[in-house]
Structures are given as structure tokens and as C-alpha cells.
N, C-alpha and C positions, 0 to 999 in steps of 0.2 A: 503381229501377235502383241497382245497387251501384256505388259509386265506389271504385276501387282507389287506395290511397295511392301516391304517387310518391316518388322519391328526394328531390325538392326539398321535399317536405312534412316530411321528417325533419330536425331541426336538425343542422347539421354540427358536429362537435366543434371547440371553440376551439383556438387554438394552445397555450394553457396546458394544456388537457386532453390534447392530442395529445403534447406534449413532457414532461409531468410525470405519470408513472404513479403517483406518490405521492398524487395526487388521489383515487385509489381509496380510500385509507385515510381521508382527510379527509371525503370524501363519505359513506363508510360511517358515520363518527362522526356526521355531520349527520343521516343517516337514523335512527340510534339515538336521538339527542336528540329528533328530531321525533316518533318513535314513542312515546317515553316521555311527552312533553308532551301529545300528542293523546289517548292512552289515559287520562292523568290528567284531561284535560278531560271525556272521556266518563264517567269514573267520578264526577266532580264533578256532572255533569248528572243521571246516574242516581241519585246520592245525594239531590239536591234533589227529583227526581221521586218517590222513595220517601217522602220527608217530606210532600210534597204529597198523595200517595195516602193516607198514614196520617192526615193531618189531615182529608182528605175522608171517610174511614171513620168517624172520630170524630164529625164533624159529621152524617153520615148516621144514625149511631146515635142521636144526640140528636133528630134529626127524626122518629124512630120509623118508622111505617108509610110515610110519604110519602118517606122517605129511602132506602128499600130499593133502588130502581132506581139511585140515584146510588152506592150502596154497591157494586153489581155493577160499575159503570164504574170506580170507584176500585180495586177488586180487580184488574180487568184491567190498569189502568195500572201497578199494583205488579208484576203478573206480567211485563208487557213490560219494565219497568225491570230486573227480576231477570234476564231473558233477555239484555238488552243488556249487563249487567254480566258475565254468564257468557261472552258472546261476546268482550267486551273482554279478559277474563282469558285466554281461549284464544288470542286474537290476539296478546297480549303474549308469551305463552309460545312460540308458534310463530315469531313474528317475531324474538324475542330469539335463539333458536337459529340461525335463518338469518342474522341479522346477525353473530353471533359467527363463524359459518362463513365468511361473506363477509370479515370482518376478517382471519381466519387466512389465507384464500386471498390476499387483497390484500397482507398483509405478506409472505407467501411470494413473491409476484410481485415486489414491491419489493425484497426482500432479494436475490432472484436477479439482478435487473437491476443493482442497486447493487453487489452483490458481484462480478458479472462485470466491471463497469466497473472496480472496484478491482483485480481480477486483471489486466486489460488494462494498467492504469497501472503495476502492479508489473512486468509483463513488459517494458514499454517502458523502464522505468528500468534494469533489470538488463541488457537487451540493449544499451542505450547504453553502459553501463560496460564490458561485455564487448568491444564493438567498439573502445572506447578502449584497453583493456588488450591486445587483440590487437596493436594497433600498437606497444605497448611491447615485446612479445616480438619483433617484427620489428626494432625499433630496436636492442635490445641485441645481437642476433645479428649484425646488419649492422655496427654500430660496433666490435664486438670484432675485426673483420677489417680495420679501418682501419689503414693502414700506420703512421701516427703512434702508434697504440695498441700495435701489435705491436712496433714498433721500440723503444718505451719499455721493454719487457721483454726484448727480444732483445739490446739494447746499452744497458743502463741507466746511461748516463753523464748528466752534467748537461744538456747541450744536448738530448738526446733526451727527457728528462723535461720540460724547459721547453717544448719544441715540442709535446709531447703535451698538456700542460696548456693551452697556447694553443689547440690544436685542439679540446679539450673545451669551452673557453670559446666558441669559434665555434659549436659545435653547440648549446650552451645558449642562445645568442642567438637561434638560429632555432627551437628547440624550447622554448617557454616553459612547457611543462607539467612540466618537471623542476626539482627543487631543486638537484641536483648529480650529477656523474658521477665515479666513482672507478675508478682503475686500481690493482689490488692484485697484489702479487707472489705467488709460490707459497706463501709463508709467511703470507699474509694481511695484510701491511703495505700501507697506502695510500701509493703512491709518486708519484701525480699525481692532480690533481682539476681540475674546471673552474672552481670559484669559491674559490680558496685565500684570497682576502682576506676573503670573507664567512664561509666555513666552513674554519678552519685545521685540516684533518684529516691533513695530511702526517705520516707515521710512525705513525699510529693503527693498531691491530691490529683486524681484523674476523675473525680466524681462527676464533672460536667461533660466529659467526653461521651460521644455517642456510643462508642464500642463498649464502654463500661456499663452504661445504663441499659443498653440492649442485651448484653450478656447476663446482667443481673436479673432481667425480666424473662429469660428463657424458661420454658416449661419442663425441659428434661435435659439430660446429659447428651442427648443426640443433637441438640441445637447449638448453634454458635452465632456470633455476631461479627460483623466486618465493617471497617471504616473505609471511606474514600481515601485515595492516595493523598497524603499530606506531609508536609515537612514538620518534624517534631523537634522543638527547640532543645529539649533535654537529651536528644540523641544526635547532638551536633548539627541540628537543623537539616538532617538528611531526609530524603523522601522515603516514606515508610508505608507499608501496607500492614495494618494491625488487624489481627484475628483474635477473638476472645471467646472464652467459654466459662460458664459458672463452675466454681469449685463447690462440690456438694458433700454434705456430711457422709462419711464412710466411703466416699468415691462412688456412691450409688447413683444410678440414672435419675431417680426421683427423690434423692435425699435433700434435706434442707440446704438452702443456698447459704454458703459461708462467705463467699467472696468471688473474685474473678481472676482468671489467669489471662494475661494479655501477651501475645507473642508478636514481636515486631519484625516483620519480614524486610530484609535489606532490598527494598524495591529498586533503588537506583542501579545497583550492580547487576541484579538478576534480570531486570527488564531490559537493560541496555544490551546484555549479552544476546537476548532473543532478537531484538530489532536489528542489531548489527550483524546478526547471522543470517538475515533474510537475503536470499540470492537475487539481488536486484537485476533488472535486465542488463545483460552484458553490453558494455559500451555506453550505457546510459546511466550507470550508477552515479556519476558525478552530478546529474540533474534529477535524481530520484531520492525519495525519502520513504523509509518504512516507519510506520507510526502505530502506537497503541493509543486509542482514544477512550475516554470514559463515556458514560451515557449522555453527558452534556456536550460531547465533542471536544473536551479539554485534552490537550496533548499530555499523556502521562508517560510516554517513552518515545524517543525519536532517534533514528539511526545517525543523524547528524548532530545530536546532542543539543539541539536548539528548541526553545519554546517550552521546556519542561514545566508543567503546572501553570503556565502563563498564557500560552497560545491556545486559541480555540478554532477548530475547523468545523463549520456547520455543514455536515454531510447532507447531500440531497438524496436521501434514501427513498423518498416517495413511497414509504411503507414497505420497501423491499428488505429482505434479510441480507442480500448481497447484490452487487452490481458494479457498474462502472459508467462514467460519464465524462464529458469534456466541459471545461469552463469556457467562457467567451474568449479568454486570452490563449486558449490552446492547452491549458493544463489538463492532464488526464488523471483521474482519480478512480482507484479501485478500492472497494471496501467489503468487509464481511462481518456481520454481527456474531458475537460469541454464541456458539452452540451449547456451551456448558460441557461438563465432563462428569459422567456418573451422577453422583448425588449433588454435585456443585453446579448450580444453574447459571453461574456467572453473574455479572453485575450490569449487564446491558452494554458491555464494552464492545469496541470495534477494532479489528485489525484494519489498517489502511496503508495503501501505497500511493504516493503522489509523484507524478512525473511532470516536470516543468518544461515548457517549450524552449527550444534552442534560441538563444538570443533574447 
């Protein structure tokens, strides 16, 4: 009677095997090692068998007529030994090809799984910063209509400026993600700020900055301007993301432009919190980096704190929004372009995770 195997007769995969697809590679390596060892053992045995057969033939020859029967047996043993050696050679050749194919497939599967995981982490990082910066675009447009801010430029006397500065200080106390807020007149002079004691910028000109010029040229209160991440000397040379909006007469969307409100986002601390919070592959975090890159590939945030605003990573996107690839040295890179958030289209930035090869 034939007994059918049941599901319970097949060993279930362990948790380690289920959760660690990289075991495919290690198990394949073990198979290769076992194959080499066992075939070497077979060849060693056949080698000894040949020697015994040869010795038997020599002895049978010495025995003369009485040794002829033994010589036949010795010849057969040698023949069987030769056949086994040939089978071992064929087995090694065929198994080696299959093991190599299995290794390639295994590495492809692992690369795909690991690479996709890195892409997901990259997307999560850039999405988090996009949501954060979307709020900054809302903040600057809202605060540009604040009566204290508008009055500071409508009637720029001493009390109005002092009250506006105090109002900006109140805002900064509630919104700790900013380094400072500046009210600039139409000529680009800072006439009020939220932290005058910490950052004495009163009277400083920002007329040549891109964020001021772009904000001054906006068509309505729904528009805003943004600058690339840069270090600002008057803010203790800290990395800053500046968002700006026109301050308009009466706080109206299409009122006459009086000046510009610039809000300086504490980029260093906020971006660092996001990249350091990326859950890098367990066990490989020591050789991995989570990064935010600007549209030119410049590192604007790094989980290891290195290369900020100085290192450039030329992503091989090949026109893709997201993807992963390996470099010639084995480095694995996963990336995802900013998808934007609500009305914030993003600035063409990328989330990126880099994993360097061991050794």
C-alpha cells in the first residue's frame, strides 16, 4: 500500500528562514561547499581503489597462471573506479552550473527585496519632509497677513515695529521649528525680527537673495517663494530652509505689495531627526546611510551627519521616479523622488538609502 506524505511530514520553515530571504544565499554557499567536499572524498576513494587494483594486478602477474582469475577481478575494480571518477566529474560539472544559477537567482531575489525595502524607506523620508515643508508654506502665507506684520510696513513707526517684533517672538515661542522670522521692506531691509537679541539682523539687506526677489514678484497672497538649503551667516551659519511670502496692503490676497516676510526653518535639526529616524536594515545600519538629496544630488541631510551641503551623489535614475541599483563596488542604492504633498509640489528632492559592501 502506498502511503501519501502529509503536510505534517514536511518540516515547516523556521522563523529565521521565513523572515530572512538572504538564507537562500548562505544555504546555496553551504550546498556548494558540501558538493566540493563530497566529490573530493569520492575522488580520494576512487584514487585509493585504483592503487589497490593496480597492486592487485601486479601481484596477480607475479602469481602467474594461478593469478589470472584475480587479475580479471582487479581489472573490473579498476574499471568501476574509472566509471565512478567519470560520474563524479560529470556530477561536479552539472551541479556547479546549477549552484551558480541558484546563487544568481538568490542574489537577484535578495537584491530585489532589499532594494525595494530601501526604496520604501527613501520614500518615507522624503514624504515626511514634504509634509513638514508643506506646513511651512502655509505658515508663511498666513503670517504675512497678520495685522501686526502688515501694520509694521503700512505705518513703519517705532511702536509698530516693536509690536511686530514682539508678535514674531510669540509665534517663534509656539513654533519651535524656526530659527527666526524677518519682516523686510520693499527695498529688502530687515526692519523687524522675532529674535533680535539672538540674531541682530535689523537693518540688514536681503535684497539680493532669491527668496526675497521671488516673493516680491508673486502675483497673489496664495503664492510663496522658497530658497535652496543654504547656510546663513547671520543665523550663526546654520543650514536653513527659507520660505517667503509678500506682505500686502490690508493683508488682502491682491493688495499692493509692501514688503516680504521670510521664515527661516531650522533645517539642520528637523531634517536630521527625519533621516536618523529611518529604520535602516537591521544588522546593516552600521554600513548604511539615509539621505535627503536636492534636485542636483547634493546631500542636504544624512543619518551619519557627513557631507552636509558639500557631498554630491549622482543618482542613476534613468528617468525613473524610484528604483534601486548596484554600483560596480557592490554598493546598493535605493531612491525615490519627492511626490509632493497637497499643494506643495516639492523641489525635485530625493530620499535615498545607501548600503555599502562589507569590507
